[in-house]
C-alpha positions as CSV (number, residue, x, y, z in Angstrom):
1,M,-2.3,-18.3,-44.4
2,R,-4.3,-17.4,-41.3
3,S,-5.2,-13.7,-40.9
4,Q,-5.3,-11.7,-37.7
5,L,-9.1,-12.2,-37.6
6,G,-8.6,-16.0,-37.7
7,D,-6.1,-15.8,-34.9
8,L,-8.6,-13.9,-32.9
9,G,-10.7,-17.1,-32.9
10,L,-8.7,-17.8,-29.7
11,V,-11.5,-16.0,-27.8
12,R,-13.8,-19.0,-28.8
13,D,-11.6,-21.3,-26.9
14,R,-13.4,-22.1,-23.7
15,R,-10.4,-22.0,-21.4
16,F,-9.0,-18.9,-22.8
17,A,-12.4,-17.2,-22.7
18,L,-12.6,-18.1,-19.0
19,L,-9.1,-16.8,-18.3
20,L,-9.8,-13.6,-20.3
21,S,-13.0,-13.0,-18.4
22,A,-11.4,-13.7,-15.0
23,R,-8.5,-11.3,-15.7
24,T,-10.8,-8.6,-17.0
25,I,-13.1,-8.7,-14.1
26,S,-10.2,-8.9,-11.6
27,M,-8.6,-5.8,-13.2
28,L,-12.0,-4.0,-13.0
29,G,-12.0,-4.8,-9.3
30,S,-8.4,-3.5,-9.0
31,A,-9.4,-0.3,-10.8
32,F,-12.4,0.3,-8.5
33,A,-10.3,-0.2,-5.4
34,P,-7.8,2.8,-5.3
35,V,-10.5,5.5,-5.6
36,A,-12.7,3.7,-3.1
37,L,-10.0,3.0,-0.6
38,A,-8.5,6.5,-0.8
39,F,-11.7,8.4,-0.3
40,G,-13.2,5.8,2.0
41,V,-10.2,6.2,4.4
42,L,-10.0,10.0,4.0
43,N,-13.7,10.4,4.9
44,L,-13.3,8.6,8.2
45,P,-13.6,10.8,11.3
46,G,-10.2,12.1,12.3
47,A,-8.5,10.6,9.3
48,T,-5.6,12.5,7.7
49,A,-3.2,12.1,4.8
50,S,-1.0,10.2,7.2
51,T,-3.8,7.7,7.9
52,L,-4.1,7.0,4.2
53,S,-0.3,6.7,3.8
54,V,-0.2,4.0,6.5
55,V,-3.0,2.0,4.8
56,L,-1.4,2.3,1.3
57,A,2.0,1.4,2.6
58,A,0.6,-1.6,4.4
59,Q,-0.8,-2.7,1.0
60,S,2.2,-2.0,-1.1
61,L,5.0,-3.4,1.1
62,P,3.7,-7.0,1.2
63,L,3.3,-6.9,-2.6
64,I,7.1,-6.4,-2.9
65,A,8.1,-8.4,0.1
66,F,6.2,-11.6,-0.9
67,M,6.7,-11.4,-4.7
68,L,9.6,-13.9,-4.8
69,L,7.8,-16.3,-2.5
70,G,4.7,-16.0,-4.8
71,G,6.9,-17.1,-7.7
72,V,8.1,-20.2,-5.8
73,I,4.5,-21.1,-4.9
74,A,3.3,-20.7,-8.4
75,D,6.1,-22.9,-9.8
76,R,5.5,-25.6,-7.1
77,M,1.7,-25.8,-7.1
78,P,-1.0,-25.9,-9.8
79,R,-1.2,-22.3,-11.0
80,Q,-4.9,-22.5,-11.4
81,R,-5.3,-23.2,-7.7
82,V,-2.7,-20.5,-6.8
83,M,-4.6,-17.9,-8.9
84,M,-7.9,-18.9,-7.5
85,A,-6.6,-18.7,-3.9
86,G,-5.1,-15.3,-4.7
87,E,-8.3,-13.9,-6.0
88,L,-10.2,-15.2,-3.0
89,V,-7.8,-13.7,-0.6
90,M,-8.0,-10.4,-2.5
91,A,-11.8,-10.6,-2.2
92,T,-11.6,-11.3,1.5
93,G,-9.3,-8.3,2.1
94,Y,-11.5,-5.9,0.2
95,A,-14.6,-7.3,1.8
96,A,-13.1,-6.8,5.3
97,L,-12.2,-3.2,4.4
98,A,-15.8,-2.6,3.1
99,V,-17.3,-4.0,6.3
100,M,-15.1,-1.8,8.5
101,L,-16.0,1.3,6.5
102,L,-19.7,0.5,6.4
103,T,-20.0,-0.3,10.1
104,G,-17.8,2.5,11.3
105,W,-15.4,0.2,13.2
106,T,-12.1,1.4,11.7
107,P,-9.1,1.0,13.9
108,L,-6.0,1.8,11.9
109,P,-4.3,-1.6,12.7
110,A,-7.3,-3.5,11.3
111,L,-7.4,-1.3,8.2
112,A,-3.7,-1.9,7.6
113,A,-4.0,-5.6,8.2
114,A,-6.8,-6.0,5.6
115,A,-4.9,-3.8,3.1
116,A,-1.8,-6.0,3.7
117,L,-3.9,-9.1,2.9
118,T,-4.6,-7.6,-0.6
119,G,-0.9,-6.9,-1.1
120,V,0.0,-10.5,-0.3
121,A,-2.7,-11.7,-2.7
122,G,-1.3,-9.6,-5.5
123,A,2.2,-11.0,-4.9
124,V,0.9,-14.5,-5.2
125,T,-1.4,-13.9,-8.2
126,Y,0.8,-12.1,-10.7
127,P,3.6,-14.8,-11.0
128,A,0.9,-17.5,-11.4
129,L,-0.8,-15.5,-14.1
130,T,2.4,-15.2,-16.1
131,G,3.0,-18.9,-15.8
132,I,-0.6,-20.1,-16.5
133,I,-0.9,-18.3,-19.9
134,P,1.3,-20.8,-21.8
135,E,-0.7,-23.6,-20.1
136,V,-3.9,-22.2,-21.7
137,V,-2.8,-20.6,-24.9
138,P,-1.2,-22.6,-27.8
139,A,2.5,-21.6,-28.4
140,D,1.8,-20.1,-31.8
141,R,-0.9,-17.8,-30.4
142,L,0.9,-16.5,-27.3
143,Q,1.3,-13.0,-28.6
144,T,-2.3,-12.8,-29.5
145,G,-3.3,-14.2,-26.2
146,N,-1.2,-11.7,-24.3
147,A,-2.6,-8.8,-26.4
148,L,-6.2,-9.8,-25.8
149,L,-5.5,-10.1,-22.1
150,G,-4.0,-6.7,-22.2
151,L,-7.0,-5.3,-24.0
152,G,-9.3,-6.6,-21.3
153,A,-7.0,-5.3,-18.5
154,N,-6.6,-1.9,-20.1
155,S,-10.3,-1.5,-20.8
156,S,-11.0,-2.4,-17.2
157,R,-8.6,0.2,-16.0
158,V,-10.4,2.9,-17.9
159,A,-13.9,1.7,-17.0
160,G,-13.0,1.1,-13.4
161,A,-11.5,4.5,-12.9
162,V,-14.8,6.1,-14.1
163,L,-17.3,3.6,-12.5
164,G,-15.3,3.4,-9.3
165,G,-15.4,7.2,-8.9
166,A,-19.1,7.3,-9.6
167,T,-19.8,4.5,-7.1
168,V,-17.9,6.4,-4.4
169,V,-19.8,9.6,-5.1
170,L,-23.2,8.0,-5.2
171,F,-22.9,5.3,-2.5
172,G,-19.6,5.8,-0.6
173,G,-16.2,4.2,-0.4
174,G,-17.5,1.2,1.7
175,W,-20.0,0.1,-0.9
176,A,-17.4,0.6,-3.7
177,L,-15.0,-1.6,-1.9
178,A,-17.7,-4.3,-1.5
179,V,-18.3,-4.2,-5.2
180,S,-14.5,-4.6,-5.8
181,G,-14.4,-7.6,-3.4
182,A,-17.3,-9.2,-5.3
183,M,-15.5,-8.8,-8.6
184,F,-12.5,-10.7,-7.2
185,A,-14.8,-13.5,-6.0
186,V,-16.3,-13.8,-9.5
187,A,-12.8,-13.9,-11.0
188,A,-11.9,-16.8,-8.6
189,A,-15.0,-18.7,-9.6
190,L,-14.2,-18.4,-13.3
191,I,-10.6,-19.5,-12.7
192,A,-11.9,-22.5,-10.8
193,D,-13.8,-23.6,-13.9
194,L,-10.7,-23.7,-16.2
195,R,-10.2,-27.4,-15.6
196,L,-6.6,-27.6,-16.5
197,K,-5.4,-31.2,-16.9
198,P,-2.9,-32.4,-14.2
199,G,-0.5,-33.6,-16.8
200,E,-0.1,-30.2,-18.6
201,R,2.8,-29.3,-16.3
202,A,5.4,-31.7,-15.0
203,P,5.4,-32.1,-11.2
204,Q,8.3,-30.4,-9.4
205,E,10.8,-32.0,-7.1
206,S,10.5,-31.0,-3.5
207,H,13.2,-28.4,-2.5
208,S,13.5,-25.8,0.2
209,V,12.2,-22.3,-0.6
210,I,15.8,-21.0,-0.6
211,A,16.8,-23.7,-3.1
212,D,13.9,-22.8,-5.4
213,L,14.8,-19.1,-5.2
214,R,18.4,-19.9,-6.1
215,E,17.3,-22.0,-9.1
216,G,15.0,-19.2,-10.2
217,W,17.8,-16.7,-9.9
218,R,20.1,-18.9,-12.0
219,E,17.4,-19.0,-14.7
220,F,17.0,-15.2,-14.4
221,R,20.7,-14.2,-14.6
222,S,21.6,-16.8,-17.2
223,R,19.6,-14.8,-19.8
224,Q,21.4,-11.5,-20.5
225,W,18.4,-10.0,-22.2
226,I,16.2,-10.5,-19.1
227,W,18.4,-8.9,-16.5
228,V,19.6,-6.1,-18.7
229,V,16.0,-5.0,-19.5
230,V,14.9,-5.4,-15.9
231,A,17.8,-3.2,-14.8
232,Q,16.8,-0.7,-17.5
233,F,13.2,-0.8,-16.4
234,S,14.1,-0.3,-12.8
235,V,15.5,3.2,-13.8
236,L,12.6,3.8,-16.1
237,V,10.0,3.0,-13.4
238,M,11.8,5.3,-10.9
239,A,11.6,8.2,-13.4
240,A,8.0,7.4,-14.4
241,Q,6.9,7.2,-10.7
242,A,8.5,10.6,-10.1
243,G,6.9,12.1,-13.2
244,H,3.5,10.5,-12.9
245,G,3.2,10.5,-9.1
246,V,4.5,13.9,-8.2
247,L,6.0,16.1,-10.9
248,G,3.3,15.8,-13.5
249,P,0.4,16.6,-11.1
250,L,2.6,19.4,-9.7
251,M,3.1,20.9,-13.2
252,A,-0.6,20.6,-13.9
253,K,-1.4,22.5,-10.8
254,E,1.2,25.2,-11.5
255,S,0.6,26.0,-15.1
256,L,-2.0,23.8,-16.8
257,G,-5.1,24.6,-14.8
258,G,-5.2,21.8,-12.2
259,P,-6.8,18.3,-11.9
260,A,-8.7,18.5,-15.2
261,A,-5.5,18.8,-17.2
262,W,-3.9,15.9,-15.4
263,S,-7.1,13.8,-15.9
264,A,-6.8,14.6,-19.7
265,F,-3.2,13.4,-19.6
266,L,-4.2,10.1,-17.9
267,T,-7.1,9.6,-20.2
268,G,-4.8,10.0,-23.2
269,E,-2.4,7.4,-21.8
270,A,-5.3,5.0,-21.1
271,V,-6.6,5.3,-24.6
272,G,-3.1,4.7,-25.9
273,T,-2.9,1.4,-24.0
274,I,-6.0,0.3,-25.7
275,A,-4.8,1.4,-29.1
276,G,-1.5,-0.4,-28.4
277,V,-3.4,-3.7,-28.3
278,L,-4.2,-3.3,-32.0
279,V,-0.5,-2.7,-32.8
280,S,0.6,-5.7,-30.8
281,L,-1.9,-7.9,-32.6
282,R,-0.3,-7.0,-35.9
283,L,3.4,-6.6,-35.0
284,R,5.5,-9.7,-35.2
285,P,9.1,-8.6,-35.0
286,R,12.0,-11.0,-35.6
287,R,13.9,-9.4,-32.8
288,P,11.1,-8.8,-30.2
289,I,13.3,-7.6,-27.3
290,L,15.2,-5.1,-29.5
291,V,11.9,-3.7,-30.7
292,A,10.6,-3.7,-27.1
293,V,13.6,-1.7,-25.8
294,L,13.4,0.7,-28.7
295,L,9.8,1.3,-27.7
296,C,11.0,2.6,-24.3
297,L,12.5,5.8,-26.0
298,P,9.1,7.5,-26.9
299,P,7.9,7.3,-23.2
300,A,10.4,10.0,-22.4
301,L,8.4,12.4,-24.6
302,P,5.7,13.3,-22.1
303,Y,8.2,14.5,-19.6
304,V,10.0,16.6,-22.3
305,V,6.8,18.3,-23.4
306,L,5.7,18.9,-19.8
307,G,9.2,20.3,-19.0
308,V,9.3,22.7,-21.9
309,G,5.8,24.0,-21.3
310,A,4.1,22.7,-24.4
311,P,0.3,23.2,-24.9
312,L,-2.1,20.7,-23.4
313,W,-3.0,19.0,-26.7
314,A,0.7,18.1,-27.2
315,I,1.0,16.8,-23.6
316,V,-2.1,14.6,-24.1
317,G,-0.8,13.4,-27.4
318,S,2.5,12.4,-25.9
319,A,0.6,10.5,-23.2
320,F,-1.2,8.6,-25.9
321,V,2.1,7.7,-27.4
322,L,3.4,6.5,-24.0
323,G,0.4,4.3,-23.6
324,V,0.8,2.7,-27.0
325,C,4.5,2.0,-26.4
326,F,4.1,0.6,-22.9
327,D,1.3,-1.7,-24.0
328,V,3.3,-3.1,-27.0
329,F,6.4,-3.4,-24.8
330,G,4.4,-5.5,-22.3
331,V,3.0,-7.9,-24.9
332,L,6.4,-8.5,-26.6
333,W,8.1,-8.9,-23.2
334,Q,5.5,-11.3,-21.8
335,T,5.4,-13.4,-24.9
336,T,9.2,-13.7,-25.2
337,M,9.5,-14.6,-21.5
338,Q,6.8,-17.3,-21.9
339,R,8.5,-18.6,-25.0
340,E,12.1,-18.6,-23.8
341,V,11.9,-19.5,-20.0
342,P,11.2,-23.1,-19.1
343,P,7.6,-23.5,-17.8
344,E,8.8,-25.1,-14.5
345,S,10.6,-21.9,-13.5
346,L,8.6,-19.2,-15.4
347,S,6.8,-17.9,-12.4
348,R,10.0,-17.5,-10.3
349,V,11.7,-15.7,-13.2
350,S,8.6,-13.5,-13.5
351,S,8.7,-12.6,-9.8
352,Y,12.4,-11.6,-10.1
353,D,11.4,-9.5,-13.1
354,V,8.6,-7.7,-11.2
355,L,10.7,-7.2,-8.1
356,G,13.7,-5.8,-10.0
357,S,11.5,-3.5,-12.2
358,L,9.7,-2.0,-9.2
359,M,12.5,-1.8,-6.6
360,F,13.4,1.8,-7.3
361,G,9.9,3.1,-7.8
362,P,9.5,4.3,-4.2
363,A,12.8,6.2,-4.5
364,G,11.4,8.1,-7.4
365,L,8.4,9.2,-5.4
366,L,10.5,10.2,-2.4
367,L,13.1,12.1,-4.5
368,A,10.6,13.9,-6.8
369,G,9.4,16.4,-4.1
370,P,12.9,17.6,-3.0
371,A,14.0,17.7,-6.6
372,A,11.1,20.0,-7.6
373,T,11.9,22.2,-4.6
374,F,15.7,22.5,-5.1
375,I,16.0,22.1,-8.9
376,G,12.6,23.1,-10.2
377,T,9.6,21.1,-11.5
378,R,10.3,21.6,-15.2
379,E,14.0,20.8,-14.8
380,S,13.1,17.7,-12.8
381,L,10.8,16.5,-15.5
382,L,13.5,16.9,-18.1
383,G,15.8,14.9,-15.8
384,C,13.2,12.1,-15.8
385,A,13.2,12.1,-19.6
386,A,17.0,12.0,-19.6
387,M,17.1,9.0,-17.2
388,I,14.7,7.1,-19.5
389,V,16.7,7.8,-22.6
390,I,20.1,7.0,-21.1
391,S,19.0,3.8,-19.5
392,T,17.4,2.7,-22.8
393,L,20.4,3.4,-24.8
394,A,22.5,1.6,-22.3
395,A,20.3,-1.5,-22.6
396,L,20.7,-1.4,-26.4
397,L,24.5,-2.0,-25.9
398,S,23.6,-5.6,-24.8
399,P,24.1,-8.3,-27.5
400,G,21.4,-10.4,-25.8
401,V,18.9,-7.6,-26.3
402,R,19.9,-6.9,-29.9
403,N,20.2,-10.5,-31.1
404,L,17.5,-12.5,-29.5
405,R,15.2,-13.7,-32.3
406,A,11.7,-15.1,-32.2
407,P,11.2,-18.5,-33.7
408,R,10.0,-18.5,-37.3
409,P,7.2,-21.1,-36.9
410,E,5.1,-18.6,-34.8
411,A,5.3,-15.9,-37.5
412,S,4.3,-18.3,-40.3
413,A,1.6,-20.0,-38.2
414,A,0.1,-16.7,-37.4
415,G,0.0,-15.7,-41.0
416,Q,2.4,-12.8,-40.4
417,P,5.1,-11.6,-42.8
418,D,8.6,-12.9,-41.8
419,A,10.7,-10.4,-43.6
420,S,11.0,-7.7,-41.0
421,P,14.6,-6.7,-40.5
422,L,13.8,-6.3,-36.8
């Protein structure tokens, strides 16, 4: 029987080590970028909050608009090349932003165009990443591989938020963006060295983009557990965007002492995501989607404790729980998708997953402010918690969610007990 430590030998596999390194460095670049971009733009002569809003919107809209096309590209072409190209385009976009900030030539259309380039790159890269993992990781180690990739990404988010802020303070937003762009270039070089064999994925027939999208949609909607959880998550993300983006910081300002309290909340959440990796390495449920959906109930807790005026230690503790649950959910979800969806359409299904999950997020941000004004901040936070609980309980009504079982060979091969009732 192989232990968890034996299963962690996956990091000694050359190709997985390259993918893990590339993903970790790329996420570090992504974590550097928001602080650098925000303060780099705001520090420009004559810049206002509206200037930053235009640049950020230019970055986020292409990410959503091109996500489905990114799935088609990643299913049609070698995913290694797609990921490499995406990382290089990301590096180019951030390098262009860095040059503009460092030289002082910063017309808003040019800033928006460079930001949009990074959004397009993200839309191409994510579906390819989901699809390339089963090409690199053996089937019986998929959950471990996803957990280790999550560990690298979560650690980068924590380190990047700290190091990015320090770089901005010491050297300025332009240099921080230059560092971010360099990280994406390094990630592209590592992906180029993966050397995936051409025969590891069957070549796809040539269809129109619309036909490929229709085929991906058929694969998506034919699996009840996928579209039910994506619908649930679209509501959850809307509530979380409202709570994290507007209502939580507003509550911290009103009654918790300001930014330091909200930073403590975010730190607790970040530490929770890292701790969640340890849980996901150990957990091998027989019904992975049922467990994943059940893990969406505790994330309502932070909004409850914020809404009832609990002390800061309880709020930070609830954020830690949220981080653990979301990380384990992500590992179980990714692993099940990679196991159940045919490789030739995995990236397209993943793009529908991301698009559906995120589509109501902007609405949460837009509605949070008026809700706080007319209903109250505390009441709105409790409303976010109710939305999360109700959408999760509704998802549990689905037989596809409750009954999907993981194959037994993976549990035994990984040396895990196979007697879990879930």
